[in-house]
SEBAZA-12704 format. One record per residue: residue number from 1; residue in one letter; x, y, z of N, C-alpha, C in turn; chain. Coordinates in nm, 2 decimals. Layout:
residues N
num, residu, nX, nY, nZ, caX, caY, caZ, cX, cY, cZ, chaine
NUM, A, X, Y, Z, X, Y, Z, X, Y, Z, A
...
This chain:
residues 267
num, residu, nX, nY, nZ, caX, caY, caZ, cX, cY, cZ, chaine
1, M, 14.07, 6.34, -9.61, 13.97, 6.43, -9.56, 13.96, 6.43, -9.40, A
2, V, 13.96, 6.31, -9.35, 13.95, 6.28, -9.21, 14.07, 6.34, -9.15, A
3, T, 14.19, 6.33, -9.20, 14.31, 6.38, -9.14, 14.31, 6.54, -9.15, A
4, A, 14.26, 6.60, -9.25, 14.25, 6.73, -9.27, 14.15, 6.79, -9.16, A
5, L, 14.04, 6.72, -9.14, 13.94, 6.77, -9.04, 14.00, 6.77, -8.90, A
6, L, 14.07, 6.65, -8.87, 14.13, 6.64, -8.74, 14.24, 6.75, -8.71, A
7, L, 14.32, 6.78, -8.82, 14.41, 6.88, -8.80, 14.35, 7.03, -8.79, A
8, L, 14.24, 7.05, -8.86, 14.16, 7.17, -8.85, 14.10, 7.19, -8.71, A
9, L, 14.05, 7.07, -8.65, 13.99, 7.07, -8.52, 14.10, 7.10, -8.42, A
10, R, 14.22, 7.03, -8.43, 14.33, 7.06, -8.34, 14.37, 7.20, -8.34, A
11, R, 14.38, 7.26, -8.45, 14.42, 7.40, -8.47, 14.32, 7.49, -8.41, A
12, S, 14.19, 7.46, -8.43, 14.08, 7.54, -8.38, 14.09, 7.54, -8.22, A
13, V, 14.12, 7.42, -8.16, 14.12, 7.41, -8.01, 14.24, 7.49, -7.97, A
14, A, 14.36, 7.48, -8.03, 14.48, 7.55, -7.99, 14.45, 7.70, -8.00, A
15, E, 14.39, 7.75, -8.11, 14.36, 7.90, -8.11, 14.27, 7.94, -8.00, A
16, T, 14.16, 7.86, -7.97, 14.08, 7.89, -7.87, 14.15, 7.90, -7.73, A
17, E, 14.23, 7.80, -7.71, 14.31, 7.79, -7.58, 14.40, 7.92, -7.57, A
18, D, 14.46, 7.96, -7.68, 14.56, 8.06, -7.68, 14.48, 8.20, -7.66, A
19, R, 14.36, 8.21, -7.72, 14.26, 8.33, -7.69, 14.23, 8.34, -7.54, A
20, I, 14.20, 8.23, -7.48, 14.15, 8.23, -7.34, 14.28, 8.26, -7.25, A
21, R, 14.39, 8.21, -7.28, 14.51, 8.25, -7.21, 14.55, 8.39, -7.23, A
22, G, 14.54, 8.44, -7.35, 14.56, 8.58, -7.37, 14.47, 8.67, -7.29, A
23, E, 14.34, 8.63, -7.28, 14.24, 8.71, -7.21, 14.28, 8.72, -7.06, A
24, L, 14.32, 8.60, -7.01, 14.36, 8.59, -6.87, 14.48, 8.68, -6.84, A
25, L, 14.58, 8.67, -6.93, 14.70, 8.75, -6.91, 14.66, 8.90, -6.91, A
26, G, 14.57, 8.94, -7.00, 14.53, 9.08, -7.00, 14.46, 9.12, -6.86, A
27, D, 14.39, 9.03, -6.81, 14.32, 9.06, -6.68, 14.42, 9.06, -6.57, A
28, L, 14.52, 8.98, -6.58, 14.62, 8.97, -6.48, 14.71, 9.09, -6.47, A
29, L, 14.72, 9.16, -6.58, 14.79, 9.29, -6.59, 14.72, 9.41, -6.57, A
30, S, 14.59, 9.39, -6.53, 14.50, 9.50, -6.49, 14.51, 9.53, -6.35, A
31, P, 14.55, 9.66, -6.31, 14.56, 9.68, -6.16, 14.43, 9.67, -6.08, A
32, A, 14.31, 9.67, -6.15, 14.19, 9.66, -6.08, 14.14, 9.51, -6.07, A
33, A, 14.23, 9.41, -6.11, 14.19, 9.27, -6.11, 14.18, 9.21, -5.97, A
34, D, 14.10, 9.10, -5.96, 14.08, 9.03, -5.84, 14.18, 8.92, -5.83, A
35, P, 14.29, 8.93, -5.74, 14.40, 8.83, -5.74, 14.35, 8.69, -5.71, A
36, D, 14.27, 8.67, -5.62, 14.22, 8.53, -5.59, 14.15, 8.47, -5.70, A
37, G, 14.06, 8.54, -5.76, 13.98, 8.48, -5.87, 14.07, 8.46, -5.99, A
38, L, 14.17, 8.54, -6.02, 14.26, 8.52, -6.13, 14.35, 8.41, -6.11, A
39, A, 14.39, 8.38, -5.98, 14.48, 8.27, -5.95, 14.41, 8.14, -5.98, A
40, D, 14.27, 8.14, -5.94, 14.19, 8.02, -5.97, 14.18, 7.99, -6.12, A
41, R, 14.16, 8.10, -6.20, 14.15, 8.08, -6.35, 14.27, 8.03, -6.40, A
42, A, 14.39, 8.09, -6.35, 14.51, 8.05, -6.40, 14.54, 7.90, -6.36, A
43, R, 14.51, 7.85, -6.25, 14.52, 7.71, -6.21, 14.45, 7.62, -6.29, A
44, R, 14.33, 7.65, -6.34, 14.25, 7.57, -6.42, 14.31, 7.56, -6.55, A
45, L, 14.40, 7.65, -6.60, 14.47, 7.64, -6.72, 14.61, 7.58, -6.70, A
46, G, 14.64, 7.53, -6.59, 14.76, 7.46, -6.56, 14.88, 7.56, -6.54, A
47, V, 14.85, 7.69, -6.50, 14.95, 7.79, -6.47, 14.94, 7.81, -6.31, A
48, E, 15.05, 7.79, -6.25, 15.06, 7.80, -6.10, 15.14, 7.92, -6.07, A
49, L, 15.06, 8.03, -6.03, 15.11, 8.16, -6.01, 15.17, 8.17, -5.87, A
50, A, 15.16, 8.06, -5.79, 15.23, 8.07, -5.66, 15.39, 8.06, -5.68, A
51, R, 15.44, 8.01, -5.79, 15.58, 8.01, -5.82, 15.63, 8.15, -5.87, A
52, P, 15.76, 8.17, -5.85, 15.81, 8.30, -5.90, 15.80, 8.30, -6.06, A
53, H, 15.75, 8.42, -6.11, 15.74, 8.43, -6.25, 15.81, 8.56, -6.30, A
54, A, 15.82, 8.57, -6.43, 15.87, 8.69, -6.49, 15.78, 8.74, -6.60, A
55, L, 15.78, 8.87, -6.62, 15.70, 8.93, -6.73, 15.80, 8.97, -6.84, A
56, F, 15.77, 8.93, -6.96, 15.86, 8.95, -7.07, 15.78, 9.03, -7.18, A
57, V, 15.82, 9.15, -7.21, 15.75, 9.24, -7.31, 15.84, 9.23, -7.45, A
58, L, 15.77, 9.19, -7.56, 15.84, 9.16, -7.67, 15.82, 9.26, -7.79, A
59, H, 15.93, 9.27, -7.87, 15.91, 9.37, -7.99, 16.00, 9.31, -8.10, A
60, S, 15.95, 9.32, -8.22, 16.03, 9.28, -8.34, 15.98, 9.37, -8.46, A
61, D, 16.08, 9.43, -8.52, 16.05, 9.50, -8.65, 16.05, 9.42, -8.77, A
62, A, 16.11, 9.30, -8.75, 16.13, 9.21, -8.86, 16.02, 9.12, -8.89, A
63, A, 15.93, 9.09, -8.79, 15.83, 8.99, -8.80, 15.69, 9.06, -8.75, A
64, P, 15.59, 9.04, -8.83, 15.45, 9.09, -8.80, 15.42, 9.04, -8.65, A
65, R, 15.34, 9.11, -8.58, 15.30, 9.08, -8.44, 15.23, 8.94, -8.43, A
66, P, 15.13, 8.91, -8.53, 15.07, 8.77, -8.52, 15.18, 8.66, -8.52, A
67, R, 15.28, 8.67, -8.59, 15.38, 8.57, -8.60, 15.46, 8.57, -8.46, A
68, L, 15.49, 8.69, -8.41, 15.56, 8.70, -8.28, 15.47, 8.64, -8.18, A
69, L, 15.35, 8.68, -8.17, 15.26, 8.63, -8.07, 15.24, 8.48, -8.07, A
70, A, 15.23, 8.42, -8.20, 15.22, 8.28, -8.21, 15.35, 8.21, -8.15, A
71, A, 15.47, 8.26, -8.18, 15.59, 8.20, -8.12, 15.59, 8.22, -7.97, A
72, A, 15.55, 8.33, -7.93, 15.54, 8.35, -7.77, 15.44, 8.26, -7.71, A
73, A, 15.33, 8.23, -7.78, 15.22, 8.14, -7.73, 15.28, 7.99, -7.72, A
74, H, 15.34, 7.96, -7.82, 15.41, 7.82, -7.82, 15.51, 7.81, -7.71, A
75, H, 15.59, 7.91, -7.69, 15.68, 7.91, -7.58, 15.61, 7.91, -7.45, A
76, A, 15.51, 7.98, -7.43, 15.42, 7.97, -7.31, 15.37, 7.84, -7.28, A
77, R, 15.32, 7.77, -7.38, 15.26, 7.64, -7.36, 15.36, 7.54, -7.31, A
78, E, 15.48, 7.56, -7.36, 15.59, 7.47, -7.32, 15.64, 7.49, -7.18, A
79, R, 15.63, 7.61, -7.13, 15.68, 7.65, -7.00, 15.56, 7.67, -6.90, A
80, R, 15.44, 7.64, -6.94, 15.32, 7.65, -6.85, 15.31, 7.79, -6.81, A
81, G, 15.31, 7.88, -6.91, 15.29, 8.02, -6.89, 15.17, 8.08, -6.98, A
82, L, 15.18, 8.20, -6.99, 15.07, 8.27, -7.08, 15.13, 8.37, -7.17, A
83, A, 15.06, 8.39, -7.28, 15.10, 8.49, -7.38, 14.98, 8.56, -7.43, A
84, G, 15.01, 8.68, -7.47, 14.89, 8.77, -7.52, 14.94, 8.90, -7.57, A
85, V, 14.85, 8.98, -7.60, 14.88, 9.12, -7.64, 14.83, 9.22, -7.53, A
86, H, 14.91, 9.31, -7.48, 14.87, 9.41, -7.38, 14.94, 9.54, -7.42, A
87, H, 14.85, 9.64, -7.43, 14.91, 9.78, -7.47, 15.00, 9.77, -7.60, A
88, D, 14.94, 9.70, -7.69, 15.00, 9.70, -7.83, 15.13, 9.62, -7.83, A
89, H, 15.16, 9.54, -7.72, 15.29, 9.47, -7.73, 15.26, 9.32, -7.70, A
90, A, 15.33, 9.23, -7.76, 15.33, 9.09, -7.73, 15.39, 9.07, -7.58, A
91, V, 15.32, 9.00, -7.50, 15.37, 8.98, -7.36, 15.37, 8.84, -7.33, A
92, L, 15.47, 8.80, -7.26, 15.48, 8.65, -7.22, 15.50, 8.64, -7.07, A
93, L, 15.42, 8.57, -7.00, 15.44, 8.54, -6.85, 15.48, 8.40, -6.84, A
94, A, 15.59, 8.37, -6.77, 15.64, 8.24, -6.76, 15.71, 8.22, -6.62, A
95, P, 15.72, 8.10, -6.58, 15.80, 8.07, -6.45, 15.95, 8.11, -6.47, A
96, S, 16.01, 8.18, -6.38, 16.15, 8.22, -6.39, 16.20, 8.24, -6.25, A
97, Q, 16.33, 8.19, -6.23, 16.40, 8.21, -6.11, 16.50, 8.32, -6.14, A
98, D, 16.53, 8.35, -6.26, 16.64, 8.45, -6.30, 16.60, 8.52, -6.44, A
99, P, 16.52, 8.62, -6.43, 16.48, 8.69, -6.54, 16.59, 8.75, -6.62, A
100, G, 16.70, 8.79, -6.56, 16.81, 8.85, -6.63, 16.88, 8.75, -6.72, A
101, T, 16.88, 8.62, -6.68, 16.94, 8.52, -6.76, 16.84, 8.47, -6.87, A
102, D, 16.71, 8.46, -6.83, 16.61, 8.40, -6.92, 16.58, 8.50, -7.04, A
103, A, 16.59, 8.64, -7.01, 16.55, 8.73, -7.12, 16.64, 8.72, -7.25, A
104, P, 16.77, 8.71, -7.24, 16.85, 8.70, -7.36, 16.83, 8.57, -7.43, A
105, S, 16.81, 8.46, -7.34, 16.77, 8.33, -7.41, 16.65, 8.33, -7.49, A
106, L, 16.55, 8.39, -7.42, 16.42, 8.40, -7.49, 16.42, 8.49, -7.61, A
107, A, 16.50, 8.60, -7.61, 16.51, 8.68, -7.73, 16.58, 8.60, -7.85, A
108, A, 16.68, 8.51, -7.81, 16.74, 8.43, -7.92, 16.64, 8.33, -7.97, A
109, A, 16.56, 8.26, -7.87, 16.48, 8.15, -7.92, 16.36, 8.21, -8.01, A
110, L, 16.31, 8.32, -7.96, 16.20, 8.38, -8.04, 16.26, 8.43, -8.18, A
111, G, 16.37, 8.49, -8.18, 16.43, 8.54, -8.30, 16.45, 8.42, -8.40, A
112, R, 16.50, 8.30, -8.35, 16.49, 8.19, -8.45, 16.36, 8.15, -8.49, A
113, A, 16.26, 8.16, -8.40, 16.12, 8.11, -8.44, 16.06, 8.21, -8.55, A
114, V, 16.09, 8.34, -8.53, 16.01, 8.43, -8.64, 16.11, 8.47, -8.75, A
115, G, 16.23, 8.43, -8.74, 16.33, 8.46, -8.85, 16.38, 8.60, -8.86, A
116, G, 16.38, 8.67, -8.74, 16.44, 8.80, -8.73, 16.46, 8.84, -8.58, A
117, P, 16.53, 8.95, -8.55, 16.56, 8.99, -8.42, 16.44, 9.03, -8.34, A
118, V, 16.44, 8.98, -8.22, 16.33, 9.00, -8.11, 16.40, 9.06, -7.99, A
119, T, 16.35, 9.17, -7.95, 16.40, 9.24, -7.83, 16.31, 9.22, -7.71, A
120, V, 16.36, 9.19, -7.60, 16.29, 9.14, -7.48, 16.32, 9.22, -7.36, A
121, G, 16.23, 9.30, -7.31, 16.25, 9.36, -7.18, 16.18, 9.27, -7.08, A
122, A, 16.24, 9.25, -6.96, 16.19, 9.15, -6.85, 16.19, 9.22, -6.72, A
123, A, 16.10, 9.15, -6.64, 16.11, 9.20, -6.50, 16.06, 9.08, -6.42, A
124, G, 16.11, 9.06, -6.30, 16.06, 8.96, -6.21, 15.94, 9.00, -6.14, A
125, A, 15.84, 8.90, -6.13, 15.71, 8.93, -6.07, 15.69, 8.86, -5.93, A
126, G, 15.77, 8.77, -5.89, 15.76, 8.70, -5.77, 15.63, 8.61, -5.77, A
127, P, 15.61, 8.54, -5.66, 15.48, 8.46, -5.66, 15.35, 8.54, -5.64, A
128, G, 15.25, 8.49, -5.70, 15.12, 8.55, -5.69, 15.09, 8.65, -5.79, A
129, P, 14.97, 8.69, -5.82, 14.93, 8.78, -5.93, 14.94, 8.93, -5.89, A
130, A, 14.96, 8.96, -5.76, 14.96, 9.10, -5.72, 15.06, 9.19, -5.78, A
131, G, 15.18, 9.14, -5.80, 15.29, 9.22, -5.86, 15.30, 9.23, -6.00, A
132, L, 15.21, 9.16, -6.08, 15.22, 9.15, -6.22, 15.20, 9.29, -6.29, A
133, P, 15.11, 9.37, -6.26, 15.10, 9.50, -6.33, 15.22, 9.59, -6.32, A
134, A, 15.28, 9.59, -6.20, 15.41, 9.67, -6.17, 15.53, 9.61, -6.25, A
135, A, 15.53, 9.47, -6.26, 15.63, 9.40, -6.34, 15.62, 9.43, -6.49, A
136, H, 15.49, 9.44, -6.53, 15.47, 9.47, -6.68, 15.53, 9.61, -6.70, A
137, A, 15.49, 9.71, -6.62, 15.54, 9.84, -6.64, 15.70, 9.85, -6.64, A
138, E, 15.76, 9.78, -6.56, 15.91, 9.77, -6.55, 15.97, 9.71, -6.66, A
139, A, 15.91, 9.60, -6.71, 15.96, 9.53, -6.83, 15.94, 9.62, -6.95, A
140, L, 15.83, 9.70, -6.96, 15.81, 9.78, -7.07, 15.92, 9.90, -7.07, A
141, R, 15.95, 9.95, -6.96, 16.06, 10.05, -6.94, 16.19, 9.99, -7.00, A
142, C, 16.21, 9.87, -6.96, 16.33, 9.80, -6.99, 16.35, 9.79, -7.15, A
143, L, 16.23, 9.74, -7.21, 16.23, 9.73, -7.35, 16.25, 9.86, -7.42, A
144, S, 16.20, 9.97, -7.38, 16.21, 10.10, -7.44, 16.37, 10.14, -7.43, A
145, T, 16.42, 10.11, -7.31, 16.55, 10.15, -7.29, 16.65, 10.06, -7.39, A
146, L, 16.63, 9.94, -7.40, 16.70, 9.85, -7.50, 16.70, 9.90, -7.64, A
147, R, 16.57, 9.94, -7.68, 16.56, 9.99, -7.82, 16.63, 10.12, -7.84, A
148, A, 16.63, 10.21, -7.73, 16.69, 10.35, -7.74, 16.84, 10.32, -7.74, A
149, L, 16.90, 10.22, -7.68, 17.04, 10.19, -7.68, 17.08, 10.12, -7.80, A
150, G, 16.98, 10.09, -7.89, 17.03, 10.01, -8.02, 17.05, 9.87, -8.00, A
151, R, 17.01, 9.82, -7.89, 17.03, 9.68, -7.86, 16.92, 9.59, -7.91, A
152, T, 16.90, 9.59, -8.04, 16.80, 9.52, -8.10, 16.84, 9.36, -8.10, A
153, G, 16.73, 9.29, -8.07, 16.76, 9.14, -8.06, 16.82, 9.09, -7.93, A
154, D, 16.83, 9.18, -7.83, 16.89, 9.15, -7.70, 16.77, 9.14, -7.60, A
155, G, 16.80, 9.08, -7.48, 16.71, 9.07, -7.38, 16.77, 9.11, -7.24, A
156, S, 16.69, 9.17, -7.15, 16.75, 9.22, -7.03, 16.65, 9.26, -6.93, A
157, T, 16.69, 9.28, -6.80, 16.61, 9.35, -6.70, 16.68, 9.48, -6.68, A
158, L, 16.60, 9.56, -6.61, 16.66, 9.70, -6.57, 16.78, 9.68, -6.48, A
159, A, 16.77, 9.58, -6.39, 16.89, 9.55, -6.31, 17.02, 9.53, -6.37, A
160, D, 17.01, 9.46, -6.50, 17.13, 9.43, -6.57, 17.17, 9.54, -6.66, A
161, L, 17.10, 9.65, -6.66, 17.14, 9.77, -6.75, 17.22, 9.87, -6.68, A
162, G, 17.28, 9.83, -6.57, 17.37, 9.92, -6.49, 17.30, 10.05, -6.44, A
163, F, 17.38, 10.16, -6.45, 17.32, 10.28, -6.40, 17.19, 10.33, -6.46, A
164, L, 17.17, 10.28, -6.60, 17.04, 10.32, -6.65, 16.93, 10.25, -6.58, A
165, G, 16.95, 10.13, -6.54, 16.85, 10.05, -6.46, 16.82, 10.13, -6.33, A
166, V, 16.92, 10.17, -6.26, 16.91, 10.25, -6.14, 16.82, 10.38, -6.16, A
167, L, 16.85, 10.44, -6.26, 16.78, 10.57, -6.30, 16.64, 10.54, -6.34, A
168, L, 16.61, 10.44, -6.41, 16.47, 10.41, -6.46, 16.40, 10.32, -6.38, A
169, G, 16.45, 10.25, -6.29, 16.37, 10.16, -6.20, 16.27, 10.23, -6.11, A
170, D, 16.16, 10.16, -6.08, 16.06, 10.21, -5.99, 16.10, 10.21, -5.85, A
171, R, 16.17, 10.10, -5.81, 16.23, 10.08, -5.68, 16.37, 10.03, -5.69, A
172, P, 16.47, 10.10, -5.73, 16.59, 10.06, -5.76, 16.67, 10.00, -5.64, A
173, D, 16.74, 9.90, -5.67, 16.82, 9.83, -5.56, 16.96, 9.89, -5.56, A
174, L, 16.97, 10.01, -5.49, 17.09, 10.08, -5.50, 17.21, 10.00, -5.43, A
175, S, 17.18, 9.94, -5.32, 17.29, 9.86, -5.25, 17.33, 9.75, -5.34, A
176, G, 17.24, 9.68, -5.41, 17.28, 9.59, -5.50, 17.36, 9.63, -5.62, A
177, Y, 17.33, 9.75, -5.67, 17.41, 9.81, -5.77, 17.55, 9.84, -5.73, A
178, V, 17.56, 9.90, -5.60, 17.70, 9.92, -5.56, 17.78, 9.80, -5.54, A
179, R, 17.71, 9.70, -5.49, 17.78, 9.57, -5.47, 17.82, 9.51, -5.61, A
180, A, 17.74, 9.51, -5.71, 17.77, 9.46, -5.84, 17.88, 9.53, -5.91, A
181, V, 17.90, 9.67, -5.88, 18.00, 9.75, -5.95, 18.13, 9.74, -5.87, A
182, L, 18.12, 9.75, -5.74, 18.24, 9.77, -5.66, 18.27, 9.66, -5.57, A
183, G, 18.20, 9.55, -5.58, 18.22, 9.43, -5.50, 18.36, 9.38, -5.48, A
184, P, 18.43, 9.35, -5.59, 18.57, 9.31, -5.57, 18.66, 9.40, -5.49, A
185, V, 18.64, 9.53, -5.51, 18.73, 9.62, -5.44, 18.68, 9.62, -5.28, A
186, L, 18.55, 9.63, -5.26, 18.50, 9.63, -5.12, 18.55, 9.50, -5.05, A
187, D, 18.54, 9.39, -5.12, 18.58, 9.26, -5.05, 18.73, 9.26, -5.03, A
188, Y, 18.82, 9.31, -5.12, 18.96, 9.32, -5.10, 19.00, 9.40, -4.98, A
189, D, 18.93, 9.53, -4.97, 18.96, 9.61, -4.86, 18.92, 9.54, -4.73, A
190, A, 18.81, 9.47, -4.73, 18.76, 9.40, -4.61, 18.86, 9.29, -4.56, A
191, R, 18.91, 9.22, -4.67, 19.00, 9.11, -4.63, 19.14, 9.16, -4.59, A
192, R, 19.19, 9.26, -4.66, 19.33, 9.30, -4.63, 19.34, 9.42, -4.55, A
193, G, 19.24, 9.49, -4.51, 19.24, 9.61, -4.43, 19.30, 9.73, -4.52, A
194, S, 19.29, 9.72, -4.65, 19.35, 9.81, -4.74, 19.25, 9.93, -4.76, A
195, D, 19.27, 10.02, -4.84, 19.19, 10.14, -4.87, 19.19, 10.17, -5.02, A
196, L, 19.18, 10.07, -5.10, 19.16, 10.09, -5.24, 19.04, 10.16, -5.28, A
197, L, 18.93, 10.15, -5.20, 18.81, 10.22, -5.24, 18.84, 10.38, -5.23, A
198, R, 18.91, 10.42, -5.13, 18.94, 10.57, -5.11, 19.03, 10.61, -5.23, A
199, T, 19.12, 10.52, -5.25, 19.21, 10.55, -5.37, 19.14, 10.57, -5.49, A
200, L, 19.05, 10.48, -5.52, 18.97, 10.49, -5.64, 18.89, 10.62, -5.65, A
201, R, 18.83, 10.66, -5.53, 18.75, 10.78, -5.52, 18.83, 10.90, -5.55, A
202, V, 18.95, 10.91, -5.48, 19.04, 11.02, -5.50, 19.09, 11.03, -5.64, A
203, W, 19.12, 10.91, -5.70, 19.17, 10.91, -5.84, 19.07, 10.97, -5.93, A
204, F, 18.95, 10.94, -5.93, 18.85, 11.01, -6.01, 18.83, 11.16, -5.97, A
205, A, 18.83, 11.19, -5.84, 18.81, 11.33, -5.79, 18.92, 11.42, -5.84, A
206, T, 19.04, 11.37, -5.86, 19.15, 11.45, -5.91, 19.17, 11.44, -6.05, A
207, G, 19.07, 11.40, -6.13, 19.08, 11.40, -6.28, 19.17, 11.29, -6.33, A
208, M, 19.17, 11.18, -6.26, 19.26, 11.07, -6.30, 19.40, 11.10, -6.31, A
209, S, 19.45, 11.19, -6.22, 19.59, 11.23, -6.23, 19.67, 11.16, -6.12, A
210, Q, 19.78, 11.09, -6.15, 19.85, 11.02, -6.05, 19.92, 11.12, -5.96, A
211, S, 19.97, 11.23, -6.01, 20.05, 11.32, -5.93, 19.95, 11.40, -5.83, A
212, R, 19.84, 11.43, -5.88, 19.74, 11.50, -5.79, 19.68, 11.40, -5.68, A
213, A, 19.66, 11.29, -5.73, 19.61, 11.17, -5.63, 19.71, 11.15, -5.53, A
214, K, 19.84, 11.14, -5.56, 19.94, 11.11, -5.45, 19.95, 11.23, -5.35, A
215, D, 19.93, 11.35, -5.41, 19.93, 11.46, -5.31, 19.80, 11.46, -5.21, A
216, A, 19.68, 11.43, -5.27, 19.56, 11.41, -5.19, 19.56, 11.30, -5.09, A
217, L, 19.63, 11.19, -5.13, 19.64, 11.07, -5.04, 19.76, 11.08, -4.95, A
218, H, 19.86, 11.18, -4.98, 19.98, 11.18, -4.90, 20.06, 11.06, -4.91, A
219, V, 20.08, 11.00, -5.02, 20.16, 10.88, -5.04, 20.25, 10.91, -5.17, A
220, H, 20.34, 10.82, -5.18, 20.44, 10.83, -5.30, 20.36, 10.79, -5.42, A
221, V, 20.41, 10.85, -5.54, 20.34, 10.82, -5.66, 20.34, 10.68, -5.70, A
222, N, 20.45, 10.61, -5.66, 20.46, 10.46, -5.69, 20.35, 10.38, -5.61, A
223, T, 20.32, 10.43, -5.50, 20.21, 10.37, -5.42, 20.07, 10.38, -5.49, A
224, V, 20.05, 10.50, -5.55, 19.93, 10.52, -5.63, 19.93, 10.43, -5.75, A
225, V, 20.04, 10.41, -5.82, 20.05, 10.33, -5.94, 20.02, 10.18, -5.89, A
226, Q, 20.08, 10.14, -5.79, 20.06, 9.99, -5.74, 19.92, 9.97, -5.70, A
227, R, 19.85, 10.07, -5.64, 19.71, 10.05, -5.60, 19.62, 10.06, -5.73, A
228, L, 19.65, 10.13, -5.82, 19.57, 10.14, -5.94, 19.58, 10.01, -6.02, A
229, E, 19.71, 9.95, -6.02, 19.73, 9.82, -6.09, 19.64, 9.72, -6.01, A
230, R, 19.64, 9.71, -5.88, 19.56, 9.62, -5.81, 19.41, 9.64, -5.84, A
231, I, 19.37, 9.76, -5.85, 19.22, 9.79, -5.88, 19.19, 9.73, -6.02, A
232, G, 19.29, 9.75, -6.12, 19.26, 9.69, -6.25, 19.25, 9.55, -6.25, A
233, Q, 19.33, 9.48, -6.16, 19.32, 9.34, -6.15, 19.18, 9.29, -6.09, A
234, L, 19.13, 9.37, -6.00, 19.00, 9.34, -5.94, 18.89, 9.36, -6.03, A
235, L, 18.90, 9.48, -6.10, 18.78, 9.52, -6.18, 18.78, 9.49, -6.33, A
236, G, 18.90, 9.45, -6.38, 18.91, 9.41, -6.51, 18.98, 9.52, -6.60, A
237, P, 19.04, 9.48, -6.71, 19.13, 9.58, -6.78, 19.06, 9.70, -6.84, A
238, D, 18.92, 9.69, -6.85, 18.85, 9.81, -6.91, 18.78, 9.90, -6.81, A
239, W, 18.84, 9.89, -6.68, 18.77, 9.97, -6.58, 18.78, 10.12, -6.60, A
240, Q, 18.89, 10.17, -6.68, 18.90, 10.31, -6.70, 18.83, 10.35, -6.84, A
241, S, 18.77, 10.26, -6.90, 18.68, 10.31, -7.02, 18.57, 10.40, -6.99, A
242, P, 18.53, 10.48, -7.08, 18.42, 10.59, -7.04, 18.31, 10.52, -6.98, A
243, D, 18.25, 10.41, -7.03, 18.13, 10.35, -6.98, 18.16, 10.30, -6.84, A
244, R, 18.26, 10.23, -6.82, 18.29, 10.16, -6.68, 18.32, 10.28, -6.58, A
245, A, 18.40, 10.38, -6.62, 18.43, 10.49, -6.53, 18.31, 10.55, -6.49, A
246, L, 18.21, 10.58, -6.58, 18.08, 10.65, -6.53, 18.01, 10.56, -6.43, A
247, E, 18.01, 10.43, -6.45, 17.94, 10.34, -6.36, 18.01, 10.34, -6.22, A
248, L, 18.15, 10.34, -6.23, 18.22, 10.33, -6.11, 18.21, 10.46, -6.02, A
249, Q, 18.20, 10.58, -6.09, 18.18, 10.70, -6.02, 18.04, 10.71, -5.96, A
250, L, 17.95, 10.66, -6.03, 17.81, 10.66, -5.97, 17.81, 10.57, -5.85, A
251, A, 17.86, 10.46, -5.86, 17.86, 10.36, -5.75, 17.94, 10.41, -5.64, A
252, L, 18.05, 10.48, -5.65, 18.13, 10.54, -5.55, 18.04, 10.64, -5.48, A
253, R, 17.97, 10.73, -5.55, 17.90, 10.83, -5.49, 17.79, 10.77, -5.40, A
254, L, 17.71, 10.67, -5.46, 17.61, 10.60, -5.38, 17.66, 10.53, -5.26, A
255, H, 17.78, 10.47, -5.27, 17.84, 10.41, -5.15, 17.88, 10.51, -5.04, A
256, Q, 17.92, 10.63, -5.09, 17.96, 10.73, -5.00, 17.85, 10.79, -4.93, A
257, V, 17.73, 10.80, -5.00, 17.61, 10.85, -4.93, 17.56, 10.74, -4.84, A
258, S, 17.57, 10.62, -4.87, 17.51, 10.52, -4.79, 17.58, 10.50, -4.66, A
259, T, 17.71, 10.53, -4.65, 17.79, 10.51, -4.53, 17.80, 10.63, -4.44, A
260, R, 17.74, 10.75, -4.48, 17.73, 10.86, -4.40, 17.63, 10.83, -4.28, A
261, P, 17.65, 10.89, -4.17, 17.54, 10.89, -4.07, 17.41, 10.94, -4.10, A
262, G, 17.31, 10.87, -4.07, 17.17, 10.91, -4.11, 17.10, 10.80, -4.18, A
263, P, 16.99, 10.83, -4.25, 16.92, 10.73, -4.32, 17.00, 10.66, -4.42, A
264, T, 16.98, 10.53, -4.44, 17.05, 10.44, -4.53, 16.98, 10.44, -4.67, A
265, M, 17.05, 10.39, -4.77, 16.98, 10.39, -4.90, 16.85, 10.31, -4.91, A
266, S, 16.84, 10.21, -4.83, 16.72, 10.13, -4.82, 16.61, 10.21, -4.76, A
267, E, 16.64, 10.31, -4.68, 16.53, 10.38, -4.61, 16.48, 10.50, -4.71, A
């Protein structure tokens, strides 16, 4: 009987602590919140918001929300974070240096805990509570995109969703997207003084035709073939697949706009 009472007391304390942490998380995600006061409340619960954090919005069709929330709360306690329900979704706030890496790991861990797929949309929040409402909105958009794409049980940030992240992001990092997609070609041209980037742009503009591309570039068709082979080595064997080709063409267009005289993409 004494053991049962002690276990009941421990469970009651844990449930009360989870409720308090959930209430704090809800206040943190409110745009009208007082950042300084909330930071003090978080510190009293052992949550240091001065560190970089990430916001994770969770969804599972296989597990009821109370079970998902309990698993998220357990994970939050282990990582000195917070978990709760906000706008009908289970939400987890935890320290994170790399939300793009942490999101799929969290999806896998929570999936094992609840016995079914858990989809996780993530967004970096940086230090301090001020950016948390915006991070929550971004993570929610990411979750909606993952579900629309049929990526149940996966975790990601908008930045890791390629051109979809560029289109859906509130403040998309266009230069970062161009670098992520075209980086190997840009670096090769910079080192060798070559013009693979222009070849790639002309290749797509001429309908991926070697004969039309060689006329536009004023080179022999063998030169076009050699350049395309080099591009394939730099970008990977699937670079001409429909999805990769779409991303490459978008990145090429953004790069072309950014290098013209006038305002830059960051402006």
